[in-house]
C-alpha positions in Angstrom: 5.4 14.0 3.8 6.6 11.9 6.7 5.2 14.4 9.2 1.8 14.5 7.6 1.8 10.7 7.5 2.6 10.5 11.2 -0.1 13.0 12.1 -2.7 11.2 10.1 -1.6 7.9 11.6 -1.9 9.2 15.1 -5.4 10.6 14.4 -6.5 7.3 13.0 -5.0 5.4 15.9 -6.9 7.6 18.4 -10.2 7.2 16.6 -9.7 3.4 16.3 -8.9 3.0 20.1 -11.9 5.2 21.0 -14.2 3.1 18.9 -12.8 -0.1 20.4 -13.4 1.2 23.9 -16.8 3.0 23.5 -18.6 1.3 20.6 -20.4 -2.0 21.1 -19.5 -5.0 18.9 -22.5 -4.6 16.5 -21.5 -0.9 16.0 -17.9 -1.9 15.4 -19.0 -4.4 12.8 -20.9 -1.7 11.1 -18.0 0.8 11.3 -15.7 -1.8 9.9 -18.2 -2.6 7.2 -18.4 1.1 6.2 -14.6 1.2 5.9 -14.7 -1.9 3.8 -17.4 -0.3 1.6 -15.2 2.7 1.0 -12.3 0.3 0.2 -14.7 -1.5 -2.3 -15.5 1.8 -3.9 -11.8 2.5 -4.4 -11.1 -1.1 -5.6 -13.9 -0.9 -8.2 -11.9 1.7 -10.0 -8.8 -0.4 -9.8 -10.8 -3.4 -11.1 -11.7 -1.4 -14.2 -15.3 -0.2 -13.5 -15.5 3.4 -14.6 -19.2 4.3 -14.5 -20.4 5.4 -11.1 -23.4 3.1 -11.2 -21.2 0.2 -12.0 -18.9 1.1 -9.1 -21.9 1.5 -6.7 -23.2 -1.9 -7.9 -19.8 -3.4 -7.0 -19.9 -1.9 -3.5 -23.5 -3.3 -3.1 -22.2 -6.8 -4.0 -19.5 -6.5 -1.3 -22.1 -5.3 1.2 -24.4 -8.2 0.4 -21.5 -10.7 0.7 -20.6 -9.3 4.2 -24.2 -9.5 5.3 -24.4 -13.1 4.1 -21.2 -14.0 6.0 -22.5 -12.1 9.1 -25.6 -14.3 9.4 -24.0 -17.5 8.3 -21.2 -17.3 10.9 -23.5 -15.8 13.6 -21.1 -12.9 14.0 -23.7 -11.0 16.0 -23.7 -13.6 18.8 -21.1 -16.3 19.5 -19.6 -17.4 16.2 -19.2 -21.2 16.1 -15.7 -22.3 15.2 -17.1 -24.9 12.8 -18.5 -22.2 10.5 -15.7 -19.6 10.9 -12.6 -21.7 10.6 -13.2 -23.1 7.1 -13.8 -19.6 5.7 -10.6 -18.4 7.4 -8.8 -21.3 5.9 -10.0 -20.6 2.4 -9.0 -16.9 2.9 -5.5 -18.0 3.8 -5.4 -20.3 0.8 -6.4 -17.3 -1.4 -3.5 -15.2 0.0 -1.1 -18.1 -0.9 -2.2 -17.8 -4.5 -1.9 -14.0 -4.3 1.7 -14.4 -3.1 2.5 -16.5 -6.2 1.0 -13.8 -8.4 3.1 -11.2 -6.8 6.2 -13.2 -7.3 5.3 -13.8 -10.9 4.3 -10.2 -11.8 4.1 -8.8 -14.4 3.8 -12.2 -16.2 1.1 -13.3 -13.8 -1.1 -10.4 -14.8 -2.4 -12.5 -17.7 -4.3 -14.6 -15.1 -6.1 -11.7 -13.4 -6.0 -8.7 -15.7 -9.6 -8.9 -16.7 -12.3 -6.8 -15.0 -14.0 -9.9 -13.8 -10.9 -11.4 -12.2 -9.9 -8.2 -10.5 -13.5 -7.8 -9.2 -13.3 -11.3 -7.7 -9.9 -10.4 -6.2 -11.5 -7.5 -4.4 -14.2 -9.7 -2.9 -11.6 -12.2 -1.7 -9.5 -9.4 -0.2 -12.2 -7.3 1.5 -14.9 -9.8 2.7 -12.7 -12.3 4.5 -10.8 -9.5 6.0 -14.0 -8.0 7.5 -15.1 -11.5 8.6 -11.9 -12.1 10.5 -11.9 -8.6 12.1 -15.5 -9.0 13.4 -14.7 -12.5 14.6 -11.7 -11.2 16.5 -14.1 -8.8 18.3 -15.9 -11.8 19.7 -12.9 -13.0 21.6 -12.8 -11.7 25.1 -11.8 -9.2 26.3 -13.6 -7.4 23.5 -11.4 -5.5 21.1 -8.0 -6.7 22.6 -7.2 -9.1 19.7 -8.2 -6.5 17.1 -5.8 -4.0 18.8 -3.0 -6.6 18.8 -3.6 -7.3 15.1 -3.2 -3.7 14.3 -0.1 -3.5 16.4 1.4 -6.5 14.7 0.8 -5.1 11.2 2.1 -1.6 12.3 5.2 -3.1 13.9 6.1 -5.1 10.8 5.5 -2.0 8.6 7.5 0.4 10.8 10.3 -2.1 11.3 10.5 -2.6 7.6 10.3 1.1 6.8 13.2 2.3 9.0 15.4 -0.7 8.5 14.9 -0.5 4.7 15.6 3.3 4.8 18.8 2.8 6.7 20.2 -0.5 5.2 18.1 -1.3 2.2 20.0 -2.3 -0.9 18.5 -5.4 -2.4 15.0 -5.0 -3.9 12.2 -7.3 -2.6 9.8 -7.0 -5.5 11.0 -4.4 -7.9 8.2 -4.9 -10.4 5.5 -4.4 -7.7 7.0 -2.0 -5.2 10.4 -0.7 -6.0 10.9 1.0 -2.6 10.7 -2.3 -0.6 13.9 -4.1 0.1 14.9 -7.5 1.6 16.7 -5.6 4.4 13.5 -3.9 5.2 11.6 -7.2 5.1 14.0 -8.8 7.6 13.9 -5.7 9.8 10.1 -6.1 9.9 10.4 -9.8 10.8 12.9 -9.0 13.6 10.6 -6.3 15.0 7.7 -8.9 14.9 9.8 -11.5 16.7 10.5 -9.0 19.5 6.8 -8.1 19.7 5.9 -11.8 19.9 8.2 -12.3 22.8 6.8 -9.3 24.5 3.2 -10.5 24.0 4.0 -14.0 25.2 5.5 -12.5 28.4 2.2 -10.7 29.1 -0.1 -13.7 28.5 -2.6 -14.3 31.4 -2.6 -17.5 33.4 -5.6 -18.7 31.5 -3.4 -18.8 28.4 -0.5 -20.5 30.1 -0.9 -23.5 27.8 0.1 -21.4 24.8 3.9 -21.7 24.4 6.3 -19.0 23.1 6.8 -21.0 19.8 3.1 -20.8 19.1 3.0 -17.1 19.8 6.0 -16.4 17.6 4.6 -18.5 14.8 1.2 -16.7 14.9 2.8 -13.2 15.0 5.4 -13.9 12.3 2.8 -15.5 9.9 0.5 -12.5 10.5 3.3 -10.0 9.8 4.2 -11.9 6.6 0.6 -11.9 5.5 0.4 -8.1 6.0 3.3 -7.8 3.6 1.6 -10.0 1.1 -1.6 -7.9 1.4 0.3 -4.7 0.8 2.2 -6.1 -2.2 -0.9 -7.6 -3.7 -2.8 -4.3 -3.7 0.3 -2.5 -5.0 0.5 -5.0 -7.8 -3.0 -4.3 -8.9 -2.4 -0.5 -8.6 0.7 -0.8 -10.8 -1.2 -2.8 -13.4 -4.0 -0.1 -13.2 -1.5 2.7 -13.6 -2.3 4.5 -10.3 -0.2 5.4 -7.3 -2.7 5.5 -4.5 -6.2 3.9 -4.2 -7.6 7.3 -3.2 -6.9 10.6 -1.5 -9.1 10.5 1.6 -6.2 10.1 4.1 -3.5 12.8 3.8 -0.1 11.2 3.6 -1.5 7.7 3.3 -3.7 7.8 0.1 -7.0 6.0 0.2 -8.8 3.8 2.7 -7.6 0.7 0.8 -4.0 1.8 1.2 -4.5 1.3 4.9 -6.7 -1.7 4.8 -4.6 -3.8 2.4 -2.2 -5.2 4.9 -4.9 -5.7 7.6 -7.2 -7.5 5.1 -4.5 -10.1 4.6 -3.3 -10.2 8.2 -6.7 -10.6 9.9 -7.7 -14.0 8.5 -4.2 -15.4 9.2 -4.2 -14.0 12.7 -7.7 -15.3 13.5 -7.0 -18.7 12.1 -3.6 -18.8 14.0 -5.4 -18.1 17.3 -7.8 -20.9 16.6 -5.1 -23.4 15.8 -3.0 -22.3 18.7 -5.8 -23.1 21.0 -6.8 -19.6 22.2 
């Protein structure tokens, strides 16, 4: 299982890097939109929509929302901070509520168990995540910040996995994800701190005004957000009685199983860069 997971991850990483290098920003926005659309299709089932037409309609709503955000924030040109930052802030606020729901699960399910609420949750997870990802592409050099985001989320995940596997004893959120432990959580945090120091040491002279404290703060909060994203989707999957959101990616499950942490991390990372003065 681990071997298959690694092989799939390497293939996905190669395709991602190739797209970043060779595909122009509008094309990347479209590719990311397609991935989010696939994630929306998987989420529609988790939300409780069973009929294919209803699920297709939900995907259409997500696509319309992404299109509206694209034009409102001028994502095809130079997105103005005054339009992007408030939406990123609202997205981060939403993830704060999601964290409270994760901590309160299963009791918190009474607040979001309905099909309508889970449908709204899907919109709040997918659309702001796509917005933040496309916005990151607008920061020169093109694609670098998006690559760093993926590295941050992967570092936190890998650090947590191997630390938890070796030392894990105390459950992090047993009702949501029984395999996750506090030891793994802190291992992911430690790995993220090391990554932050490494990234700070490689900052160009044009970013000399950004101190190590700011870099560590942005990377740590991004890593923590990725954990919240993973736990939030796991919470909904557990309530829906399913293990994986889909089966498209061997060893990983569905598209949403790979997007969950990034959808939470992207708005936090983008907002952190803005507040840090990048």
